[in-house]
N, C-alpha and C positions, 0 to 999 in steps of 0.2 A: 504494500500500500504506500503510495506517495504522500508525503506530507507537504502541504502548501507552506508558503512563507508565513511567519507569524503576522497577524494583522496588527498594524500600528494603531496607536491610540487615536480616538476620535476627538477632535478639537472643535468646540463651538465658538465661533467668532461673532461677537455682538458689537456692532459698530453702525452708527446711523449715517455716516458719510460713505456713500456708495463706492467711490474710487478707493478710499482707504481700506474699506472692508474687502474689496476684490483683490487689492494688492496684497494685503495680509493673508488672505485665504490662499492665494496663488503661491506665496512664499512658503506657507506651512505645508501645502500639498507637495510642492517641489522637494521639501525635506522628508517626504515619505509618510506624512500623517494624513488621515482622513479628515475632512472638514465639513461642518455644517455652518450656515450663515444665517444671522438674524439682524434686522435693522433696529429693533427695539428690545428692551429688557423683557417686555411682555411676550414677544415672539420667542425669545430665548427661553423663557420660563416654560412656555408651552412645549418646546422641543425637549427640554429637560424632563418634563412630566411624561412625555411619550417615548422616551428612549432610556435604555439602561446601560448604554455603552459609551457614554460621553466621559472622557477621562480628564478633560481640562476645559475651562471656560476662559477665553481671552476677551475681555470686555473694556470698552471705553467707559469712563466714569460718567461723562455728561451725555445722557440719552433722552430722547423724547418719550412720552408715555407716562404710565402710572408710577414708574420707579426708575431711578438712575442706576448706573452700573455698580455703585457701592452698595445700594440696597439689594441689588441682585446678588452680589457676591456674598453678603451676609446671609441671605436666604439660602443660597446654595450651600454655604458652609454649615448651616443648621440642618437642612433637609437631606443633603447628599455629602457628608463630610469627607468621603473618599475622593471627590472631584477636586482637582487642583485648580487654583485661581491665579490668573495674571491680569492685572488691571493696567490701563493706560489712560493718559490725559495730557493735554497741553498745559494743564495747571497742576501745581504740586499739591499733594495731600499729606496729611500727617500720618506717621507710621501707625499710630493707635487707631486710625480710621479703618485700617484693614483687618479683615478676619484673620485668625491664627493661620499661619502657613501661606497666606496670600503674598504675592509679590507685585511690584509696581514698576512699569517702564514709562518714563516721561517721553512725551511726543516732542519732536519727531524722533522716531527710532528706526534704525535700518532693519531691513528684512532679516539679516543674519542675527541681529540682536534679539529679535522676537523669537526666532527659531532656537537660538542658544538658551534663552530663558525658559522656553517650553521644555526643551530637552532636560535642563537642570531640574525643573519642577517635577517632571515625570520620572526621571531616572536618578535624581540626586537624593541626598539624605532628607528624611521627612521631618527633621528637627524644626521646631518653631523657634524663631529668634527671640521670642518673649521669654521662653523658659530656659534657653541655652545661652543667651547673650551673644550668639554667633550670627554673623550675617546682618545685612541691612535690607529690610523688605523694600526699601525705596531704591535699591541699587541692583535691580534684576537685569537691567539693560545698560 
């Protein structure tokens, strides 16, 4: 019996700016990951509720709709704690605004920085900087 290649993690990209979302999704796919796209946190939440194979959510902080990316990240961390979180924004946020284990990439960030941060979150140590004192959640990219 032949074994297929192991399936790479599924990344949900939540970004309201279409060109930025497409560029990020393309870069993540080129790195070998599977990708879902949503333009609002509400759409992303629906995808999360209907899928059990999402491994990471990459979301902009400022989104239209009933919740922003930070609220989505906190909801994901509570309902699906195994899902990794990478947030991005053109505005800085405070480390304590992030859920445990989440990381932040300031915009603009290069495609390779996004992919590197995703690889680190999915394959790196699961330590939370709050309990270990190691790492800076705002220095993912």
